[in-house]
C-alpha positions as CSV (number, residue, x, y, z in Angstrom):
1,M,56.3,38.7,-6.0
2,T,57.2,37.3,-2.7
3,P,55.1,34.4,-1.2
4,S,53.7,36.7,1.5
5,S,52.4,39.1,-1.2
6,Q,50.5,36.4,-3.2
7,P,46.7,36.7,-3.2
8,V,44.9,34.1,-1.2
9,P,41.9,32.4,-2.9
10,E,38.6,32.8,-1.3
11,S,38.1,29.0,-1.1
12,S,41.1,28.8,1.2
13,S,39.5,30.9,3.9
14,P,39.1,29.0,7.1
15,A,35.6,27.5,7.8
16,P,33.7,29.0,10.7
17,V,34.3,27.3,14.0
18,A,31.6,26.8,16.6
19,P,32.1,28.8,19.7
20,P,34.0,26.9,22.4
21,P,31.9,25.5,25.3
22,T,31.7,27.6,28.4
23,R,31.1,26.7,32.1
24,L,28.1,27.9,34.1
25,D,28.4,28.9,37.7
26,R,26.1,27.1,40.2
27,A,23.5,29.8,40.4
28,A,23.2,30.2,36.6
29,L,23.2,26.5,36.1
30,L,20.3,25.9,38.6
31,A,18.3,28.8,37.0
32,S,18.8,27.2,33.6
33,L,17.9,23.7,34.8
34,R,14.7,25.0,36.4
35,T,13.4,25.8,32.8
36,V,13.7,22.1,31.8
37,P,10.3,20.4,32.5
38,I,11.8,17.0,33.4
39,L,14.1,18.6,36.0
40,A,11.8,21.4,37.3
41,S,10.5,19.3,40.2
42,L,14.0,18.2,41.5
43,D,15.4,19.5,44.7
44,E,18.5,21.6,44.7
45,D,20.5,18.8,46.3
46,D,19.4,16.5,43.4
47,M,21.0,18.8,41.0
48,D,24.5,18.7,42.6
49,C,25.5,16.1,40.1
50,L,24.6,18.3,37.2
51,E,27.1,21.1,38.0
52,D,30.0,20.0,35.9
53,V,28.4,20.7,32.5
54,E,29.2,22.7,29.4
55,Q,27.1,25.3,27.6
56,V,27.3,25.4,23.8
57,H,25.8,27.8,21.2
58,R,24.6,26.7,17.8
59,E,23.4,28.8,14.9
60,P,20.6,27.9,12.4
61,G,21.9,25.1,10.1
62,D,24.5,23.8,12.6
63,I,24.3,20.0,13.1
64,I,24.2,18.9,16.7
65,E,24.0,15.1,16.0
66,R,24.4,13.4,12.6
67,Q,22.6,10.2,11.5
68,G,24.9,7.2,11.4
69,E,27.5,8.6,13.7
70,V,28.4,7.3,17.1
71,A,26.6,9.1,19.9
72,R,29.0,10.9,22.3
73,F,26.8,13.4,24.2
74,F,23.6,13.9,26.2
75,W,22.0,17.3,25.6
76,I,19.5,19.7,27.2
77,L,18.1,22.4,25.0
78,L,17.7,25.6,26.9
79,T,16.6,28.1,24.2
80,G,16.0,27.9,20.5
81,K,14.5,25.1,18.4
82,L,16.0,22.0,16.8
83,R,14.5,19.7,14.1
84,I,15.0,16.0,13.9
85,F,14.9,14.3,10.5
86,H,15.8,10.9,9.0
87,T,17.6,10.8,5.7
88,R,16.5,8.0,3.3
89,Q,18.8,6.1,1.0
90,D,17.7,8.3,-1.9
91,G,18.8,11.5,0.0
92,D,15.3,12.7,0.8
93,Q,14.6,13.8,4.4
94,N,11.7,12.5,6.4
95,P,10.9,15.1,9.1
96,V,10.3,13.4,12.5
97,Y,10.0,16.1,15.2
98,I,10.5,19.8,16.0
99,M,12.2,20.0,19.4
100,P,11.1,22.9,21.7
101,P,13.2,24.5,24.5
102,G,13.5,22.5,27.6
103,T,13.9,19.2,25.8
104,A,16.6,16.6,26.9
105,F,17.8,14.3,24.2
106,G,20.6,11.9,23.2
107,E,20.1,9.4,26.0
108,L,18.6,6.6,23.7
109,P,21.7,5.9,21.6
110,L,23.9,6.1,24.7
111,L,21.8,3.7,26.6
112,A,21.3,1.3,23.7
113,N,24.9,1.6,22.4
114,I,23.7,2.3,18.9
115,Q,24.5,4.9,16.3
116,N,22.3,8.0,15.9
117,Q,19.2,7.0,14.0
118,T,18.4,10.6,13.0
119,T,20.1,14.0,12.4
120,I,19.4,16.9,14.7
121,E,19.8,20.4,13.3
122,A,19.4,23.9,14.8
123,V,16.6,25.9,13.1
124,E,17.1,28.9,15.4
125,S,19.9,30.3,17.4
126,S,20.1,27.8,20.3
127,H,21.8,27.4,23.6
128,L,22.3,23.9,24.9
129,L,23.9,22.1,27.9
130,R,26.2,19.2,26.8
131,F,27.2,16.2,28.9
132,T,30.0,13.9,27.8
133,E,29.3,10.2,27.8
134,D,31.2,9.7,31.0
135,Q,29.2,12.5,32.6
136,F,26.0,11.0,31.4
137,W,26.8,7.6,32.9
138,E,27.8,9.2,36.2
139,L,24.4,10.9,36.2
140,M,22.6,7.6,35.6
141,T,24.5,5.8,38.4
142,T,24.8,8.4,41.1
143,C,21.7,10.6,40.7
144,P,18.5,8.4,41.0
145,E,16.1,11.3,40.7
146,V,17.8,12.6,37.6
147,R,17.9,9.1,36.2
148,K,14.2,8.6,36.8
149,A,13.5,11.9,35.0
150,I,15.7,11.1,32.0
151,L,14.2,7.6,31.6
152,G,10.7,8.9,31.9
153,N,11.3,11.6,29.3
154,M,12.9,9.0,27.0
155,A,9.9,6.7,27.2
156,M,7.5,9.5,26.5
157,R,9.4,10.8,23.5
158,L,10.0,7.3,22.1
159,Q,6.2,6.7,22.2
160,K,5.6,10.0,20.3
161,M,8.2,9.1,17.7
162,Q,6.7,5.6,17.2
163,S,3.3,7.1,16.8
164,G,4.6,9.5,14.3
165,A,6.4,6.8,12.4
166,V,3.1,4.7,12.3
167,H,1.2,7.8,11.1
168,Q,3.9,8.5,8.5
169,E,3.8,4.9,7.2
170,K,0.0,5.0,7.1
171,M,0.1,8.2,5.1
172,A,2.7,6.7,2.7
173,A,0.5,3.6,2.3
174,L,-2.6,5.8,1.8
175,G,-0.8,7.7,-1.0
176,T,0.2,4.4,-2.7
177,L,-3.3,3.0,-2.3
178,A,-4.9,6.2,-3.5
179,A,-2.8,6.2,-6.7
180,G,-3.7,2.5,-7.2
181,L,-7.3,3.2,-6.6
182,M,-7.4,5.9,-9.1
183,H,-5.8,3.6,-11.6
184,E,-8.3,0.9,-10.8
185,L,-11.3,3.2,-11.1
186,N,-10.0,4.7,-14.3
187,N,-10.0,1.4,-16.2
188,P,-13.6,0.4,-15.7
189,G,-14.7,4.1,-15.9
190,A,-12.9,4.4,-19.3
191,A,-14.4,1.1,-20.5
192,A,-17.9,2.1,-19.5
193,R,-17.5,5.5,-21.3
194,R,-16.2,3.9,-24.5
195,A,-19.1,1.3,-24.3
196,S,-21.7,4.0,-23.8
197,T,-20.3,6.0,-26.8
198,Q,-20.4,2.9,-29.0
199,L,-23.9,2.0,-27.7
200,R,-25.2,5.5,-28.7
201,E,-23.7,5.0,-32.2
202,N,-25.4,1.5,-32.4
203,L,-28.8,3.0,-31.4
204,L,-28.5,5.7,-34.1
205,R,-27.5,3.0,-36.6
206,M,-30.5,0.8,-35.6
207,H,-32.8,3.8,-35.9
208,E,-31.6,4.5,-39.4
209,L,-32.0,0.8,-40.4
210,G,-35.4,0.7,-38.8
211,G,-36.5,3.7,-40.8
212,R,-35.5,1.8,-44.0
213,F,-37.6,-1.2,-43.0
214,T,-40.6,0.9,-42.4
215,R,-40.5,2.1,-46.0
216,K,-40.5,-1.4,-47.2
217,S,-43.1,-4.1,-47.2
218,L,-41.8,-7.1,-45.5
219,L,-43.3,-10.5,-46.0
220,P,-44.3,-12.6,-43.0
221,D,-41.3,-14.9,-43.6
222,Q,-38.9,-11.9,-43.6
223,K,-40.4,-10.6,-40.4
224,Q,-40.2,-14.0,-38.7
225,C,-36.6,-14.3,-39.8
226,L,-35.7,-10.9,-38.3
227,L,-37.5,-11.9,-35.0
228,D,-35.5,-15.2,-34.9
229,L,-32.2,-13.5,-35.5
230,Q,-33.1,-10.9,-32.8
231,A,-34.0,-13.6,-30.3
232,R,-30.6,-15.3,-31.1
233,A,-28.8,-12.0,-30.5
234,L,-30.6,-11.3,-27.2
235,V,-29.7,-14.6,-25.5
236,A,-26.5,-15.7,-27.2
237,K,-23.3,-15.8,-25.1
238,P,-19.9,-15.2,-26.5
239,V,-18.3,-18.2,-28.1
240,Q,-14.9,-19.1,-26.8
241,L,-12.5,-19.6,-29.7
242,N,-8.7,-19.6,-29.7
243,S,-7.0,-16.9,-31.8
244,L,-6.5,-19.0,-34.9
245,E,-10.0,-20.4,-34.9
246,Q,-11.5,-17.0,-34.5
247,S,-9.4,-15.5,-37.3
248,D,-10.3,-18.3,-39.7
249,A,-14.0,-18.0,-38.8
250,E,-14.0,-14.2,-39.3
251,E,-12.2,-14.4,-42.6
252,A,-14.5,-17.1,-44.0
253,L,-17.7,-15.2,-42.9
254,A,-16.4,-11.9,-44.3
255,D,-15.7,-13.4,-47.7
256,W,-19.3,-14.8,-47.7
257,L,-20.8,-11.6,-46.7
258,E,-18.9,-9.6,-49.3
259,S,-20.0,-12.1,-52.0
260,S,-23.6,-11.6,-50.8
261,R,-23.1,-7.8,-51.2
262,V,-23.5,-7.0,-47.5
263,E,-22.4,-3.5,-46.5
264,N,-19.5,-3.3,-44.0
265,A,-18.8,-7.0,-44.5
266,W,-15.3,-7.0,-42.9
267,K,-16.5,-4.9,-39.9
268,L,-19.6,-7.0,-39.4
269,A,-18.1,-10.4,-39.6
270,P,-16.2,-10.3,-36.2
271,T,-19.4,-9.3,-34.4
272,L,-21.5,-12.1,-35.9
273,V,-18.7,-14.7,-35.2
274,T,-18.7,-13.7,-31.4
275,I,-22.1,-15.5,-31.0
276,G,-21.2,-18.4,-33.3
277,L,-23.0,-17.4,-36.5
278,N,-21.5,-18.7,-39.8
279,S,-22.4,-18.7,-43.5
280,Q,-24.4,-21.9,-43.3
281,E,-26.7,-20.5,-40.6
282,L,-27.1,-17.2,-42.5
283,E,-27.8,-18.9,-45.9
284,C,-31.4,-19.5,-45.1
285,A,-31.8,-15.9,-43.9
286,R,-30.5,-14.7,-47.3
287,D,-33.2,-16.6,-49.1
288,H,-35.9,-14.5,-47.3
289,F,-34.5,-11.2,-48.5
290,V,-33.8,-9.6,-51.9
291,D,-31.7,-6.6,-53.0
292,D,-30.2,-4.5,-50.2
293,T,-32.8,-5.7,-47.6
294,F,-30.5,-8.6,-46.6
295,S,-27.6,-6.2,-46.0
296,D,-29.8,-3.9,-43.9
297,A,-31.1,-6.9,-41.9
298,L,-27.6,-8.2,-41.1
299,N,-26.3,-4.8,-40.2
300,W,-29.3,-4.3,-37.9
301,L,-28.5,-7.7,-36.4
302,G,-24.8,-6.8,-35.9
303,A,-25.8,-3.5,-34.1
304,M,-28.1,-5.5,-31.9
305,I,-25.4,-8.0,-31.0
306,S,-22.9,-5.3,-30.4
307,S,-25.3,-3.4,-28.2
308,M,-26.0,-6.4,-26.0
309,Q,-22.3,-6.9,-25.6
310,L,-21.8,-3.2,-24.7
311,V,-24.5,-3.4,-22.1
312,G,-22.6,-6.4,-20.6
313,T,-19.4,-4.3,-20.6
314,I,-21.1,-1.4,-18.8
315,E,-22.6,-3.8,-16.2
316,E,-19.2,-5.4,-15.6
317,S,-17.5,-2.0,-15.3
318,I,-20.1,-0.7,-12.8
319,G,-19.8,-4.0,-10.9
320,R,-16.1,-3.6,-10.8
321,V,-16.4,0.0,-9.4
322,S,-18.8,-1.2,-6.8
323,T,-16.4,-4.0,-5.8
324,L,-13.6,-1.4,-5.5
325,V,-15.8,0.9,-3.4
326,G,-16.8,-2.0,-1.1
327,A,-13.2,-3.0,-0.7
328,V,-12.1,0.5,0.1
329,K,-14.9,0.9,2.7
330,S,-13.9,-2.4,4.3
331,Y,-10.3,-1.3,4.3
332,A,-10.9,2.2,5.6
333,Y,-13.4,1.3,8.4
334,E,-11.5,-1.7,9.7
335,G,-10.4,-0.9,13.3
336,Q,-12.2,2.3,14.4
337,G,-11.5,1.8,18.1
338,Q,-14.7,-0.1,18.6
339,R,-14.9,-3.8,19.2
340,Q,-16.0,-5.4,16.0
341,V,-16.1,-8.7,14.1
342,V,-13.5,-9.0,11.4
343,N,-13.4,-11.7,8.8
344,V,-9.7,-12.3,8.0
345,N,-10.5,-13.7,4.5
346,E,-12.5,-10.7,3.6
347,S,-9.8,-8.4,5.0
348,I,-7.3,-10.1,2.7
349,Y,-9.6,-10.0,-0.3
350,A,-10.2,-6.2,0.2
351,T,-6.4,-5.6,0.2
352,L,-6.0,-7.8,-2.9
353,V,-8.6,-5.8,-4.8
354,I,-6.8,-2.5,-4.0
355,L,-3.4,-3.9,-4.9
356,G,-4.7,-5.7,-7.9
357,H,-3.4,-3.2,-10.4
358,K,0.2,-3.8,-9.3
359,M,-0.2,-7.5,-9.8
360,R,-1.7,-7.1,-13.3
361,E,1.2,-4.7,-14.3
362,K,3.7,-7.5,-13.5
363,Q,1.3,-10.3,-14.7
364,I,1.7,-12.0,-11.4
365,T,-0.1,-15.4,-10.8
366,L,-2.1,-15.3,-7.6
367,E,-2.9,-18.6,-5.9
368,K,-5.4,-18.4,-3.0
369,S,-6.3,-21.1,-0.6
370,L,-8.6,-19.4,2.0
371,D,-10.3,-21.6,4.5
372,P,-14.1,-20.8,4.2
373,N,-14.7,-22.1,7.8
374,L,-12.1,-19.7,9.3
375,P,-13.6,-18.2,12.5
376,T,-14.1,-14.4,12.6
377,L,-11.9,-12.2,14.8
378,Q,-13.4,-10.0,17.5
379,S,-11.1,-7.2,18.4
380,A,-10.9,-3.5,19.1
381,C,-7.4,-3.3,17.6
382,S,-6.8,-1.7,14.2
383,G,-4.2,-2.3,11.5
384,L,-5.2,-5.7,10.2
385,N,-5.4,-4.5,6.7
386,Q,-2.1,-2.7,7.1
387,I,-0.5,-6.1,7.8
388,W,-1.6,-7.6,4.5
389,T,-0.9,-4.4,2.6
390,N,2.8,-4.1,3.7
391,V,3.6,-7.9,3.3
392,L,1.8,-8.2,0.0
393,D,3.3,-4.9,-1.3
394,N,6.8,-6.3,-0.5
395,A,6.0,-9.6,-2.2
396,I,4.8,-7.8,-5.3
397,D,8.0,-5.7,-5.5
398,A,10.1,-8.8,-4.9
399,V,8.7,-11.2,-7.6
400,P,9.9,-10.9,-11.2
401,E,7.6,-10.4,-14.2
402,H,5.1,-13.4,-14.4
403,G,6.0,-14.2,-10.8
404,R,3.8,-16.1,-8.3
405,I,2.3,-15.2,-4.9
406,R,0.5,-17.7,-2.8
407,I,-1.9,-16.9,0.1
408,K,-3.2,-19.4,2.5
409,T,-5.4,-19.2,5.6
410,W,-6.3,-22.0,8.0
411,L,-7.2,-22.7,11.7
412,E,-4.4,-24.2,13.8
413,T,-5.9,-26.2,16.7
414,P,-4.0,-28.1,19.4
415,K,-4.2,-31.9,19.5
416,D,-5.8,-31.7,22.9
417,T,-9.6,-31.3,22.2
418,S,-10.6,-30.2,25.8
419,P,-12.4,-26.9,26.1
420,D,-9.5,-25.2,27.8
421,A,-7.2,-26.3,25.0
422,Q,-9.3,-24.4,22.4
423,E,-7.9,-21.2,23.8
424,D,-4.6,-22.2,22.2
425,S,-6.0,-22.1,18.7
426,F,-4.6,-19.7,16.1
427,L,-5.7,-18.1,12.9
428,C,-2.8,-18.7,10.5
429,I,-2.0,-16.7,7.4
430,T,0.9,-17.3,5.0
431,I,2.0,-15.1,2.1
432,E,4.6,-16.7,-0.1
433,D,6.4,-15.3,-3.1
434,N,9.0,-16.7,-5.6
435,G,11.3,-13.7,-5.5
436,P,15.0,-13.8,-5.0
437,G,14.7,-14.2,-1.2
438,I,16.1,-12.1,1.7
439,P,19.9,-12.3,2.1
440,L,21.1,-14.0,5.3
441,D,22.9,-10.8,6.5
442,V,19.7,-8.8,6.1
443,Q,17.3,-11.2,7.8
444,P,18.2,-10.2,11.4
445,H,17.3,-6.6,10.6
446,I,14.1,-7.1,8.6
447,F,11.8,-5.8,11.3
448,D,14.1,-2.9,12.4
449,P,12.7,0.6,11.9
450,F,14.0,2.5,8.8
451,Y,15.7,-0.7,7.5
452,T,14.8,-1.5,3.9
453,T,16.2,-3.7,1.1
454,K,14.3,-1.9,-1.6
455,P,16.1,0.5,-4.0
456,A,16.6,4.1,-3.0
457,G,13.4,6.0,-3.1
458,V,11.2,3.0,-3.1
459,G,11.1,1.8,0.5
460,T,10.7,3.8,3.7
461,G,12.0,0.9,5.9
462,L,8.9,1.4,8.2
463,G,6.5,-1.2,6.8
464,L,7.6,-4.5,8.4
465,G,8.4,-2.9,11.7
466,I,4.9,-1.5,11.9
467,V,3.5,-4.9,10.7
468,Q,5.2,-6.6,13.6
469,R,3.7,-4.0,16.0
470,F,0.2,-4.5,14.6
471,V,0.5,-8.2,14.9
472,E,1.6,-7.9,18.5
473,Q,-1.3,-5.7,19.3
474,F,-3.6,-8.6,18.2
475,G,-1.6,-10.8,20.6
476,G,-0.1,-12.7,17.6
477,T,3.3,-13.4,16.1
478,I,4.9,-13.0,12.7
479,R,7.8,-15.2,11.4
480,F,9.4,-15.7,8.1
481,T,11.6,-18.1,6.2
482,S,13.5,-17.1,3.1
483,T,15.6,-18.9,0.5
484,P,16.1,-18.0,-3.2
485,G,12.8,-18.6,-4.9
486,S,10.7,-18.8,-1.8
487,T,10.0,-16.3,0.9
488,I,7.1,-17.1,3.3
489,F,5.7,-14.8,6.0
490,L,3.6,-16.6,8.6
491,V,1.1,-14.6,10.8
492,R,-0.5,-16.3,13.7
493,L,-3.4,-14.6,15.5
494,P,-4.8,-16.1,18.7
495,T,-8.5,-17.2,18.6
496,Q,-9.4,-16.4,22.3
497,N,-11.5,-13.5,21.0
498,T,-13.0,-15.2,17.9
499,T,-16.4,-16.5,17.1
500,T,-17.4,-19.3,14.9
501,P,-19.4,-18.2,11.8
502,A,-23.0,-19.2,11.8
503,K,-23.8,-22.3,9.6
504,P,-26.0,-21.6,6.6
505,S,-29.6,-22.5,7.0
506,N,-31.0,-25.3,4.9
């Protein structure tokens, strides 16, 4: 077989090539440009510098600009639709914007001399006008009206993209917080349910034992002994013992109960030990009863003690749920576009409650030093809770198991005590963690959009950039220092719009 007659594998077939660009005549060009909103109001003379332009055609799936590549063109979409998306480190795509016909794009990376931050892909058969980098700069330098239109369009689209990024980050944070909230609510809910089930069993057991007592004739001393034991059970608080002391006390009491022929001795002993009862205290009670009456009396006492403890568990669980609900309400309603008074300490506390499950999972030590005299903040801005959420979430992810996080708030006042100088006071908040620190080469980019040091699939890279934006909305600043073992974020919020909390009345 000659080489020319050999079969050609399918994989060797040439890849489809995009159609070559074509030139538009002046009339067709002007007609096309009139469909572009940012150019529709320009005079015909203003469009003279747009004549030397190429028309390109792209099919669905074709990439117009690719994330991370150097920008080389300025584009105007005449017909069709394009989608803009950002690819995360884990490969997932975050949709940013669907671009309709008449949109101009590509000017931002050219003006800022940066790589493309997103990928732009055709979702429909699309026709575009393409300007080379040289043509773009010629437009910007020689056509003032076109330049004004391009810059105005860029500012508007940048604002929309920032708003979308903020919304996306809030939704991501909401998902994280919702998962954490469900985890937090599940624990006290499950505890309350277990306690109520056990309480029901105790009540049935006490009913059974009470029935036995009604069939027996108790002497006055026996009745008084039961009343004394009941009074002890109703008011006694759990005794704090270390593990070894508790184990020894339970074993000793169980042996004594078993020798006294008490039913369920090994199950009953731990309950009696929790309120400090021992064999010496129960010795006198045994003298008042004979046969199985003593066993019934102690089992009834154990059910009473357990029931009181279970009521405490239910109260604690419900209180914890109420605390969570209050924290979520404080978190959700903070910043609703109306001027309101915000207590920074309470804002931090609400965030800590919601993120508490993550700290407990890593057994993180939390050290708080919150100034109780910190003035409240009056502002119509929102996002205060978002600041603490993002910074704390990063700190929790950064610290190792059994790590440490410190939070401190204080009022920074100038040395000058004149009334005018008080306007220069600041609310200061620091959040410090003992994680590995932020590498030096990373630190200059820590507030850049889409930049993250977290593993793939963990971070969006939006958090700290949005934190900086929220802080600036309050007129404040955010700074950080980082070395191995200590990363500190400092937030300073001006007190011009604050009020001093009212002093408690005597």
